[in-house]
C-alpha positions in Angstrom: 9.8 -21.6 -18.3 10.6 -24.1 -15.6 11.6 -22.9 -12.1 15.3 -23.7 -11.3 16.0 -25.7 -8.1 19.5 -26.0 -6.7 20.1 -29.2 -4.7 23.2 -29.3 -2.5 23.9 -32.7 -0.9 27.0 -34.8 -0.4 25.1 -38.1 -0.9 25.0 -39.2 -4.6 21.9 -41.4 -4.1 20.0 -38.5 -2.5 20.9 -36.2 -5.4 19.9 -38.8 -8.0 16.5 -39.6 -6.3 15.5 -36.0 -5.6 16.5 -35.0 -9.2 14.3 -37.8 -10.5 11.4 -36.8 -8.4 11.6 -33.0 -9.2 12.9 -33.0 -12.8 9.6 -33.4 -14.6 8.4 -30.1 -13.1 11.6 -28.2 -12.3 15.0 -27.6 -13.8 17.2 -29.3 -11.2 20.9 -28.5 -10.8 23.0 -30.4 -8.2 26.2 -29.8 -6.2 28.1 -32.3 -4.0 29.6 -29.9 -1.5 29.4 -26.4 0.0 31.8 -24.6 -2.4 30.3 -26.1 -5.5 26.8 -25.2 -4.2 27.8 -21.6 -3.5 29.4 -21.2 -6.9 26.2 -22.5 -8.6 24.1 -20.3 -6.3 26.0 -17.2 -7.5 26.2 -18.3 -11.2 22.8 -19.8 -11.9 20.4 -17.7 -9.7 18.1 -20.5 -8.7 14.5 -20.0 -7.7 14.8 -22.3 -4.7 17.6 -24.2 -2.9 17.4 -27.6 -1.2 20.4 -27.7 1.2 21.7 -30.6 3.3 22.5 -29.7 6.9 25.2 -32.4 7.5 28.0 -32.3 4.9 31.8 -32.9 5.3 33.8 -29.7 5.6 31.5 -26.7 5.6 28.1 -27.6 6.9 24.7 -26.5 5.6 24.0 -23.9 8.3 27.2 -22.1 7.3 26.3 -22.3 3.6 22.8 -20.9 4.5 24.4 -17.9 6.3 26.6 -17.2 3.3 23.6 -17.4 1.0 21.5 -15.1 3.2 24.4 -12.6 3.3 24.3 -12.4 -0.5 20.5 -12.7 -1.3 17.8 -12.9 1.4 15.0 -13.4 -1.1 15.8 -16.9 -2.5 14.0 -19.5 -0.4 16.0 -22.3 1.1 14.6 -25.6 2.3 17.0 -27.5 4.7 17.5 -31.3 4.4 18.8 -33.5 7.2 19.1 -37.1 8.2 18.5 -36.2 11.8 15.3 -35.0 13.5 17.0 -32.5 15.7 14.5 -29.8 16.7 17.5 -27.6 17.6 18.9 -27.8 14.1 15.6 -27.0 12.6 15.2 -24.0 14.9 18.7 -22.8 14.2 18.0 -23.1 10.4 14.8 -21.1 10.6 16.5 -18.4 12.7 19.1 -18.1 10.0 16.3 -17.6 7.3 15.4 -21.1 6.1 12.0 -21.2 4.5 11.2 -24.8 5.6 12.7 -28.1 6.8 12.5 -31.7 5.6 13.9 -34.8 7.3 15.4 -37.8 5.5 14.1 -40.3 4.4 11.7 -38.1 2.3 8.1 -38.7 1.7 7.9 -38.0 -2.1 4.5 -36.4 -2.0 5.5 -34.2 1.0 8.6 -33.1 -0.8 6.6 -32.1 -3.9 4.1 -30.2 -1.8 6.7 -28.3 0.3 8.7 -27.3 -2.8 5.6 -26.1 -4.7 4.2 -24.3 -1.7 7.5 -22.6 -1.0 7.9 -21.4 -4.6 4.3 -20.1 -4.7 4.8 -18.3 -1.4 8.1 -16.7 -2.7 6.3 -15.6 -5.9 3.5 -14.0 -3.9 6.0 -12.2 -1.6 7.9 -10.9 -4.6 4.6 -9.6 -6.1 3.6 -8.0 -2.9 7.0 -6.3 -2.6 6.7 -5.1 -6.2 3.2 -3.7 -5.7 4.2 -2.1 -2.5 7.1 -0.4 -4.2 4.8 0.8 -7.0 2.4 2.3 -4.4 5.2 4.0 -2.5 6.5 5.4 -5.7 3.1 6.6 -6.8 2.7 8.7 -3.7 6.3 9.9 -3.5 6.8 13.7 -3.2 7.8 14.0 -6.9 4.4 12.7 -8.0 2.5 15.4 -6.2 1.8 17.9 -9.0 2.0 21.7 -8.6 4.5 24.5 -8.9 2.3 27.2 -7.3 3.7 28.7 -4.0 0.6 27.2 -2.1 1.4 23.7 -3.3 5.1 24.0 -2.7 4.3 25.0 0.9 2.1 21.9 1.2 4.9 19.6 0.0 7.3 21.1 2.5 4.9 20.5 5.3 4.3 16.9 4.2 8.0 16.3 4.2 8.3 17.7 7.7 5.5 15.8 9.4 5.2 12.6 7.3 7.4 10.5 9.5 5.7 11.1 12.8 2.6 9.9 14.6 1.2 13.4 14.9 -2.5 13.7 13.9 -3.0 15.8 10.7 -6.1 17.6 9.6 -6.4 18.3 5.9 -9.0 20.9 4.9 -10.2 22.2 1.5 -13.0 22.1 -1.0 -14.2 18.8 -2.4 -12.0 17.4 -5.2 -8.8 19.3 -4.2 -6.9 16.0 -3.5 -7.1 15.6 0.2 -6.9 11.8 0.1 -3.8 12.0 -2.2 -2.1 14.1 0.4 -3.1 11.7 3.2 -1.6 8.8 1.2 1.6 10.9 0.6 1.8 11.4 4.4 1.5 7.6 5.0 3.7 6.3 2.2 6.5 8.7 3.0 6.6 7.7 6.7 8.1 4.7 8.5 4.5 3.2 8.5 4.7 2.8 4.7 4.7 -1.0 4.8 1.8 -1.1 7.2 -1.9 -0.6 6.3 -3.4 2.6 5.0 -7.2 2.5 5.6 -9.5 5.1 4.2 -13.0 5.7 5.5 -15.5 8.2 4.2 -17.5 9.2 7.3 -20.2 10.9 5.1 -20.8 7.8 3.0 -22.0 5.6 5.9 -25.3 5.9 7.8 -25.1 6.7 11.5 -26.3 3.2 12.4 -23.2 1.7 10.7 -20.4 4.2 11.3 -19.6 3.0 14.9 -19.5 -0.7 13.8 -17.3 0.3 10.8 -14.8 2.1 13.0 -14.7 -0.2 16.1 -16.1 -3.5 14.9 -18.7 -5.6 16.8 -19.1 -8.9 18.5 -21.4 -11.7 17.3 -24.9 -11.1 18.7 -24.3 -7.5 19.8 -27.3 -6.4 17.7 -29.9 -7.9 15.4 -27.8 -8.2 12.2 -24.5 -9.1 14.0 -24.3 -12.7 12.9 -20.5 -12.8 13.2 -17.7 -10.9 14.8 -16.6 -7.9 12.7 -13.1 -6.3 12.9 -13.3 -2.5 12.6 -11.2 -0.1 10.7 -9.1 0.8 13.8 -8.0 -2.8 14.2 -7.3 -3.1 10.4 -5.2 0.0 10.5 -3.2 -1.1 13.6 0.5 0.1 13.2 -0.5 2.0 10.1 -2.6 5.0 9.3 -6.4 5.6 9.3 -7.7 8.3 7.0 -11.1 9.7 8.2 -12.5 11.7 5.3 -15.3 14.1 5.9 -14.8 13.9 9.7 -17.1 16.9 10.1 -20.1 14.6 9.3 -19.6 12.4 12.4 -22.4 12.5 15.0 -21.7 13.8 18.5 -22.0 10.2 19.9 -19.4 8.9 17.5 -17.2 12.0 18.0 -17.1 11.2 21.8 -16.0 7.6 21.1 -13.4 8.7 18.6 -12.0 11.2 21.1 -11.6 8.4 23.7 -9.6 6.3 21.2 -7.3 9.2 20.5 -6.8 9.9 24.2 -6.5 6.3 25.4 -5.2 4.5 22.3 -7.7 1.8 22.9 -11.3 1.0 22.2 -13.9 -1.8 22.7 -15.9 -3.5 20.0 -19.7 -3.0 20.1 -20.9 -5.7 22.4 -17.4 -6.4 23.7 -15.9 -6.1 27.1 -12.2 -6.4 26.4 -10.3 -3.2 25.5 -8.2 -3.4 22.4 -5.0 -1.5 22.3 -4.0 0.1 18.9 -1.2 2.1 17.4 -2.8 4.1 14.6 -1.9 7.4 13.1 -5.0 9.5 12.4 -5.2 11.6 9.3 -8.5 13.5 9.1 -10.0 15.6 6.3 -13.1 17.8 5.8 -14.5 20.2 3.3 -16.4 21.9 6.1 -15.4 24.8 8.4 -14.8 23.0 11.7 -14.4 26.3 13.5 -18.0 27.2 12.6 -19.2 23.7 13.6 -17.6 24.1 17.0 -19.2 27.5 17.5 -22.6 26.0 16.5 -22.1 23.1 18.9 -22.2 20.3 16.3 -18.6 19.4 16.5 -16.8 18.8 19.8 -14.2 21.4 20.7 -12.0 18.9 22.5 -12.0 16.5 19.5 -11.2 19.5 17.2 -8.1 20.3 19.1 -7.1 16.6 19.2 -7.2 16.3 15.4 -6.0 19.8 14.5 -2.4 19.3 15.8 -1.0 19.9 12.2 -3.3 21.6 9.7 -2.9 21.4 5.9 -5.1 23.6 3.8 -5.5 22.6 0.1 -6.4 25.7 -2.0 -9.0 25.3 -4.7 -7.7 24.9 -8.3 -9.0 28.3 -9.3 -6.5 29.9 -6.9 -3.5 28.1 -8.4 -3.9 28.6 -12.1 -0.3 27.9 -12.9 -0.8 24.3 -11.8 -3.7 23.6 -14.3 -1.4 22.9 -17.4 0.8 20.7 -15.3 -2.1 18.7 -13.9 -3.8 18.4 -17.3 -0.6 17.0 -18.8 -0.2 14.6 -15.8 -3.7 13.2 -16.2 -3.3 13.0 -20.0 0.0 11.1 -19.8 -1.4 8.8 -17.0 -4.4 7.9 -19.1 -2.4 7.3 -22.3 -0.1 5.0 -20.4 -3.0 3.1 -18.8 -4.8 2.6 -22.1 -1.6 2.2 -24.2 -2.6 4.9 -26.6 -0.3 6.8 -29.0 1.2 10.0 -27.5 -1.1 13.1 -27.5 -0.9 16.6 -26.3 -3.1 19.6 -25.7 -3.2 22.5 -28.2 -2.3 25.9 -27.0 -5.9 27.0 -27.4 -7.2 24.0 -25.3 -4.7 24.8 -22.5 -5.9 28.4 -22.5 -9.5 27.3 -22.1 -8.6 24.9 -19.3 -6.7 27.7 -17.6 -9.6 30.2 -17.7 -12.2 27.8 -16.4 -13.1 28.2 -12.7 -13.1 24.5 -11.9 -15.9 24.2 -9.2 -15.1 20.5 -9.0 -11.4 21.2 -8.6 -8.7 18.6 -9.5 -11.2 15.8 -9.6 -13.2 17.7 -12.3 -10.1 18.4 -14.3 -9.2 14.7 -14.4 -12.7 13.8 -15.6 -12.5 16.5 -18.3 -9.1 15.1 -19.6 -10.6 11.6 -19.7 -13.6 12.9 -21.8 -11.3 14.9 -24.1 -9.3 11.7 -24.8 -12.5 9.9 -25.8 -13.5 12.6 -28.4 -10.0 13.3 -29.8 -8.8 11.1 -32.7 -5.5 12.7 -33.7 -2.3 13.6 -31.8 -3.6 16.9 -30.5 -6.5 17.7 -28.2 -8.3 20.7 -29.5 -10.9 23.1 -27.9 -13.8 21.2 -29.6 -12.8 18.1 -27.8 -13.5 19.7 -24.4 -17.0 19.7 -22.9 -19.4 22.4 -24.2 -20.1 23.6 -20.7 -16.4 24.2 -20.1 -16.0 26.1 -23.3 -19.0 28.4 -22.6 -17.9 29.0 -18.9 -14.4 29.8 -20.0 -15.6 32.4 -22.5 -17.8 34.1 -19.9 -15.1 34.2 -17.2 
């Protein structure tokens, strides 16, 4: 379907020539004055507006203001017979997307219209995807009715919209990153970056460069400047997973960033100021690491301002059926499969299993069960053999 362009200009020759240039590609509707243009804007919902600045009666800037008051998303390109910089600046301040001067260069006109529509489509897609992400990590999507999880939800709601550093602890697979994302996407930073870094997944030789970046030539393989995760997360949140695995040297540098809110790239001399909320996580006992001298006590107190402990799945058995159904429905939707459900016997097996891999293991088991099941019901025989035997012995 062709994109619809609304052209508002009081000159008949301009309307005719622009319509002729754009019509092969777009559906062009025209208006000769401000009121007709606004009526068409409201009735036809165009994808883009070409709006003359100088018109008798109500001028283009006034029309632009009226359009922006009703719908800020539709792009507007201003047209004028003058080359007044002030008029262009005023139009851009009021929300115009671009500016063209008469007489028009036909190729420039085509390029500007196409570029503006592409940019609008991209912005709309970004807004949609951002809304999807925010909805995915909204409080109602955190699954669990157990008292322990209800307490976690209450704490997330209390501390989400602050810059306070949060430490999330718990066994591997309990959903620490999901909680970190919930903290970010329920805060005022939701439209800014969320950067996740697994400190245990990177060798010591790379972790500092990954966090702080480096300048070209600062070491043998530094063939170009690299922007670190702190810079990428500026004005957003940085999730440092498995922070207990950081070396003492990197711990000291991280502490300085938390204290000073600035850092220097490897090989650099200019301090870089950042506004980053730190959310840290670990499956280790940091108190023990502090006592053994492998984790800095001052850094521990810096990151442990608010502490959230995620209990293992075996300690919140009432959440297992809810989580199993959630993962099942999620996979069915993703794969566009017919509706399926767990049998009562399958749920009983899932509930008796000790889940050493926690929520992550449960999600994997649900995915496997879907592969083996053919009918509308997932039965015990569709579950892994190891799970069935462990459930019987528990």
